[in-house]
N, C-alpha and C positions, 0 to 999 in steps of 0.2 A: 504494500500500500504506500510505503514511503517513496518507492521508486516512481510510482504513478504521479505523486504530487511533485516530485523533482522534475519529471518530464514536462508537466504543466508549467512549472516555474521557469524552466528553460525557454519554453515557447513564449511565456509572458515577458521574459527578459529580452528576447529577440525583438518582440513587438515594441517594447519600450525603447530599445536602442534605435530602431528604424524611425519611430515616431520622434524621438529626440533629435535625430539628424535632420528630419524634415522641418522640425521647429527651429533648429539652428540655421538651416538654410533660409527659412522664411525671415528670421531675424536679420541675417546677413543681407538679404535682398532689400528689406525695408531700410536698414541702416545705409546701405550703398545708395539707394534711391534718394534718401533724404539728405545725404551729406553732399556739400558742394565740391569736396575734394575726393580724390581716389583713396579709399580705405585699404587696409591690409588685405591682400588676396587670401582667401580661405581655401587654399589648395587641397589640404587633407579632407576638408568637408566636401568639396566638389568631387574628389575622387571617390569618397565613400558613397555619395549620392549617385554617381554613375554606376557603381557596383550594385547598389540597391535597385536601381532602375533595371539593370540587366537581369537581376534575380527575379524581379516581379514580372518582367516580360516572359521569362522562361516559365514561371508559375502559371501565367495566363495561358500560354500555349499548351501546357500540360492539362489545364482545366478544360480547355476547348476540346483537346483530343480525347479526354476521358469522359466527356459528356456531362460535366458538372453544370448545375443550374445556370442558365444564362444571366439571371439576376446577379448571382454571385460574381460571375465573370465580369459583368458590366460595372459592379462596384469596385472590383480590383482595377479595372481599366480606368475608371474615373480617378481613383487615387494615383495611379500611374501618370495620367495626364496632368494632374495637379502638380506632382513632383517635377515632371519634365518642364512644365511652364515656369515653375520657380527657378529651376536651374538655368534654363535658357534666358529668362528675364534678368537674372543676376549677372550672367555673363554679358548680356547685351548692354546693360546699364554701365558696366565697367568698360566695355569696348567703346561705347558712346563717349564716355568721359575722355578716353585716350585719343580717339581718332578725330573727333569733331571739334574739339576745343584746343586751339593752339596754346592757350594758357597752360593747360595741363601738360601738354607735350613739352613745353619749355621748362616747366617745373621739374618734370621727371628727368629730362636729359641734363639739366644743369645742376640740380641739387644732389643727385645721387642717393639721397636719403630715401626718397620714394621708390627708387629703382629696386631696392631689395624687396619691396612688397609686390613686385610684379612677377608673373611667370616669365620664363625665358622667351617664349614667342612674343609676348607682349612687349618685353624690353626691346627686342629686335625691331618690332614694328614702330615703337616710339622713337627709336634712334633713326629709322629710315623715313618716318612720316614727314619731317620738314623738307627733305630732299624730294620726296614724291610730290608734295604740294608745289614746291618751286618749279619742278619740271613740268607739272601740269599747267601752272600759270604761264610759264614761258611758251608752251605750245599753243595756248589760246591767243597770244598776241602775235 
């Protein structure tokens, strides 16, 4: 009987962990959206969210193959869609701050302090952004 409650406790722990990551992602998204400057990149959280999304996609596929109730499948799909929206929106807000505002690009390339908060691909983009814009502007004239 103790092993049965331990198995239930393990499932509850996994549910709690996935819920807390979604809540952390929601908090990071809200903070990033509200802040005028680029905040620290939540790389570990983004990686965990991607892993959870992949697991839920596999679970949904298994449920569809096994003929689980369509209502249950649609609930899982709605939760998956919500998590994907949060992740995409979080990354979009960060990218918008980087690529659309020359002020942010200048701050990132000149201060170096904010550079440590960026992913490697974003750092490379920030460093090449002024060159891309100047080349584009010169092609227009």
